[in-house]
Backbone as a printed PyTorch tensor [residue, N CA C, xyz], in Angstrom:
tensor([[[-36.6760,  77.0260, 273.0930],
         [-36.1300,  76.1870, 272.0640],
         [-36.6530,  76.6110, 270.7010]],

        [[-35.7910,  76.7690, 269.7760],
         [-36.1870,  77.2270, 268.4470],
         [-35.9710,  76.1100, 267.4310]],

        [[-37.0330,  75.6800, 266.8460],
         [-36.9590,  74.6600, 265.8020],
         [-36.6700,  75.3180, 264.4750]],

        [[-35.7430,  74.7690, 263.7320],
         [-35.4840,  75.3010, 262.3990],
         [-36.5430,  74.8460, 261.4160]],

        [[-37.1320,  73.6950, 261.6780],
         [-38.1990,  73.1940, 260.8250],
         [-39.5290,  73.6480, 261.3770]],

        [[-40.3120,  74.2640, 260.5410],
         [-41.6380,  74.6890, 260.9490],
         [-42.6640,  73.7460, 260.3330]],

        [[-43.7280,  73.5490, 261.0650],
         [-44.7790,  72.7010, 260.5330],
         [-45.4990,  73.4190, 259.3950]],

        [[-46.2480,  72.6600, 258.6330],
         [-47.0240,  73.2640, 257.5410],
         [-48.0280,  74.2660, 258.0860]],

        [[-48.6080,  73.9580, 259.2370],
         [-49.5820,  74.8580, 259.8430],
         [-48.9420,  76.1900, 260.1760]],

        [[-47.7570,  76.1480, 260.7650],
         [-47.0700,  77.3910, 261.1290],
         [-46.6750,  78.1840, 259.8900]],

        [[-46.2320,  77.4980, 258.8530],
         [-45.8600,  78.1920, 257.6250],
         [-47.0650,  78.8370, 256.9590]],

        [[-48.1960,  78.1540, 257.0040],
         [-49.4020,  78.6820, 256.3570],
         [-49.9770,  79.8610, 257.1110]],

        [[-49.7460,  79.9310, 258.4060],
         [-50.3440,  80.9800, 259.2200],
         [-49.3550,  82.0550, 259.6550]],

        [[-48.2290,  82.1230, 258.9840],
         [-47.2780,  83.1840, 259.2810],
         [-47.8520,  84.5010, 258.7860]],

        [[-47.5570,  85.5360, 259.5170],
         [-48.0840,  86.8490, 259.1450],
         [-47.3690,  87.3480, 257.8840]],

        [[-48.1690,  87.6820, 256.8990],
         [-47.6220,  88.2350, 255.6680],
         [-48.3530,  89.5380, 255.3600]],

        [[-47.6590,  90.4050, 254.7030],
         [-48.2880,  91.6480, 254.2900],
         [-48.6750,  91.5330, 252.8230]],

        [[-49.9070,  91.8530, 252.5630],
         [-50.4240,  91.7920, 251.2000],
         [-50.8010,  93.1950, 250.7580]],

        [[-50.4660,  93.5100, 249.5380],
         [-50.8570,  94.8040, 249.0010],
         [-52.3050,  94.7420, 248.5290]],

        [[-52.8940,  95.9030, 248.3470],
         [-54.2680,  95.9450, 247.8460],
         [-54.3710,  95.3250, 246.4650]],

        [[-53.3470,  95.5380, 245.6390],
         [-53.3840,  94.9690, 244.2940],
         [-53.3620,  93.4460, 244.3470]],

        [[-52.5640,  92.8640, 245.2400],
         [-52.5090,  91.4020, 245.3070],
         [-53.8140,  90.8130, 245.8300]],

        [[-54.5530,  91.5680, 246.6060],
         [-55.8290,  91.0870, 247.1380],
         [-56.9390,  91.2210, 246.0910]],

        [[-56.9880,  92.3450, 245.4110],
         [-58.1020,  92.6420, 244.5120],
         [-57.7800,  92.4430, 243.0370]],

        [[-56.6510,  91.8160, 242.7090],
         [-56.2670,  91.6350, 241.3080],
         [-57.2570,  90.7270, 240.5720]],

        [[-57.5400,  89.5710, 241.1070],
         [-58.4470,  88.6300, 240.4360],
         [-59.8780,  89.1770, 240.3420]],

        [[-60.4590,  89.7140, 241.4380],
         [-61.8070,  90.2790, 241.2960],
         [-61.8660,  91.4520, 240.3180]],

        [[-60.8190,  92.2470, 240.2660],
         [-60.7760,  93.3680, 239.3320],
         [-60.8370,  92.8800, 237.8890]],

        [[-60.0220,  91.8780, 237.5440],
         [-60.0070,  91.3840, 236.1720],
         [-61.2890,  90.6490, 235.8300]],

        [[-61.8950,  89.9590, 236.7960],
         [-63.2020,  89.3440, 236.5410],
         [-64.2470,  90.4120, 236.2420]],

        [[-64.1900,  91.5150, 236.9750],
         [-65.1030,  92.6240, 236.7360],
         [-64.8880,  93.2180, 235.3440]],

        [[-63.6450,  93.4420, 234.9710],
         [-63.3430,  94.0390, 233.6640],
         [-63.8300,  93.1290, 232.5350]],

        [[-63.5820,  91.8370, 232.6580],
         [-63.9900,  90.9010, 231.6040],
         [-65.5080,  90.8230, 231.5090]],

        [[-66.1820,  90.7260, 232.6530],
         [-67.6460,  90.6330, 232.5960],
         [-68.2750,  91.9460, 232.1340]],

        [[-67.7020,  93.0880, 232.5150],
         [-68.2040,  94.3710, 232.0320],
         [-68.0130,  94.5010, 230.5220]],

        [[-66.8810,  94.0260, 230.0150],
         [-66.6650,  94.0420, 228.5700],
         [-67.6990,  93.1680, 227.8700]],

        [[-68.0420,  92.0370, 228.4770],
         [-69.0650,  91.1740, 227.8960],
         [-70.4310,  91.8200, 227.8920]],

        [[-70.7720,  92.5100, 228.9690],
         [-72.0660,  93.1990, 229.0370],
         [-72.1300,  94.3160, 228.0010]],

        [[-71.0710,  95.0960, 227.8920],
         [-71.0660,  96.1850, 226.9180],
         [-71.0920,  95.6500, 225.4940]],

        [[-70.3800,  94.5410, 225.2530],
         [-70.4030,  93.9430, 223.9270],
         [-71.8000,  93.4380, 223.5940]],

        [[-72.4680,  92.8430, 224.5710],
         [-73.8260,  92.3470, 224.3320],
         [-74.7980,  93.4920, 224.0720]],

        [[-74.5900,  94.6290, 224.7090],
         [-75.5010,  95.7520, 224.5300],
         [-75.2890,  96.4850, 223.2100]],

        [[-74.0450,  96.6500, 222.7950],
         [-73.7500,  97.5090, 221.6570],
         [-73.5250,  96.7860, 220.3330]],

        [[-73.2260,  95.5040, 220.3890],
         [-72.9430,  94.7530, 219.1650],
         [-73.9690,  93.6370, 219.0630]],

        [[-74.3980,  93.3830, 217.8530],
         [-75.4250,  92.3580, 217.6720],
         [-74.9520,  91.3040, 216.6880]],

        [[-75.6380,  90.2450, 216.6450],
         [-75.5020,  89.1090, 215.7220],
         [-74.3360,  88.2040, 216.0940]],

        [[-73.2990,  88.1380, 215.2540],
         [-72.2820,  87.1000, 215.4140],
         [-71.4240,  87.2530, 216.6740]],

        [[-71.3670,  88.4140, 217.2620],
         [-70.5310,  88.6250, 218.4410],
         [-71.2320,  88.2460, 219.7450]],

        [[-72.4650,  87.7820, 219.6560],
         [-73.1960,  87.4090, 220.8690],
         [-72.5500,  86.2420, 221.6110]],

        [[-71.9470,  85.3190, 220.8830],
         [-71.2980,  84.1800, 221.5420],
         [-70.1160,  84.6380, 222.3890]],

        [[-69.3630,  85.6340, 221.9170],
         [-68.2320,  86.1600, 222.6880],
         [-68.7270,  86.8870, 223.9340]],

        [[-69.7930,  87.6500, 223.7900],
         [-70.3600,  88.3460, 224.9400],
         [-70.8460,  87.3480, 225.9870]],

        [[-71.4430,  86.2570, 225.5410],
         [-71.9060,  85.2240, 226.4630],
         [-70.7400,  84.5960, 227.2110]],

        [[-69.6640,  84.3090, 226.5130],
         [-68.4830,  83.7380, 227.1670],
         [-67.8740,  84.6940, 228.1900]],

        [[-67.8010,  85.9660, 227.8280],
         [-67.2040,  86.9420, 228.7440],
         [-68.0400,  87.1310, 230.0040]],

        [[-69.3430,  87.2110, 229.8430],
         [-70.2090,  87.3990, 231.0060],
         [-70.2250,  86.1420, 231.8710]],

        [[-70.2780,  84.9780, 231.2560],
         [-70.3290,  83.7390, 232.0370],
         [-69.0010,  83.4200, 232.7130]],

        [[-67.9210,  84.0270, 232.2790],
         [-66.6250,  83.7800, 232.9260],
         [-66.6020,  84.2770, 234.3670]],

        [[-67.4400,  85.2590, 234.6770],
         [-67.4930,  85.7730, 236.0510],
         [-68.0200,  84.7220, 237.0220]],

        [[-68.7510,  83.7540, 236.5230],
         [-69.2380,  82.6510, 237.3490],
         [-68.3680,  81.4130, 237.1700]],

        [[-67.9700,  81.1350, 235.9540],
         [-67.2520,  79.8990, 235.6520],
         [-65.8610,  79.8440, 236.2840]],

        [[-65.1380,  80.9450, 236.3030],
         [-63.7700,  80.9400, 236.8320],
         [-63.7420,  80.6850, 238.3370]],

        [[-64.5260,  81.3830, 239.1570],
         [-64.5220,  81.0520, 240.5940],
         [-65.0020,  79.6330, 240.8910]],

        [[-65.9790,  79.1420, 240.1390],
         [-66.4510,  77.7700, 240.3410],
         [-65.3450,  76.7810, 240.0130]],

        [[-64.6140,  77.0250, 238.9470],
         [-63.4960,  76.1580, 238.5740],
         [-62.4610,  76.0830, 239.6960]],

        [[-62.0380,  77.2330, 240.2360],
         [-61.0180,  77.2320, 241.2780],
         [-61.5370,  76.6450, 242.5880]],

        [[-62.8190,  76.8210, 242.8730],
         [-63.4100,  76.2070, 244.0620],
         [-63.3860,  74.6840, 243.9440]],

        [[-63.8120,  74.1770, 242.8090],
         [-63.8290,  72.7280, 242.6170],
         [-62.4160,  72.1480, 242.5730]],

        [[-61.5000,  72.8690, 241.9840],
         [-60.1110,  72.4030, 241.9430],
         [-59.5180,  72.2990, 243.3440]],

        [[-59.8170,  73.2940, 244.1940],
         [-59.3030,  73.2600, 245.5590],
         [-59.9940,  72.1760, 246.3930]],

        [[-61.2570,  71.9570, 246.1220],
         [-62.0060,  70.9870, 246.9100],
         [-61.5870,  69.5520, 246.5980]],

        [[-61.3080,  69.2480, 245.3420],
         [-61.0270,  67.8810, 244.9460],
         [-59.5440,  67.5880, 244.7430]],

        [[-58.6870,  68.4890, 245.0690],
         [-57.2540,  68.1950, 244.9040],
         [-56.5970,  67.9180, 246.2370]]])
């Protein structure tokens, strides 16, 4: 018997093919942003330190934000 309606569990666990880019897109951009912050902190001084701090801290803040959003929604 074939049901046309699938449960949410079945839909969530259907086999899908993911490309490497779709898997590593977010970690790649987090790496690029935090690396830019580290390089900015090393090579530029004074007023640009706040931007370097924001860029480096985004590597921690963004995953924490999405974790908390998923946990409490």
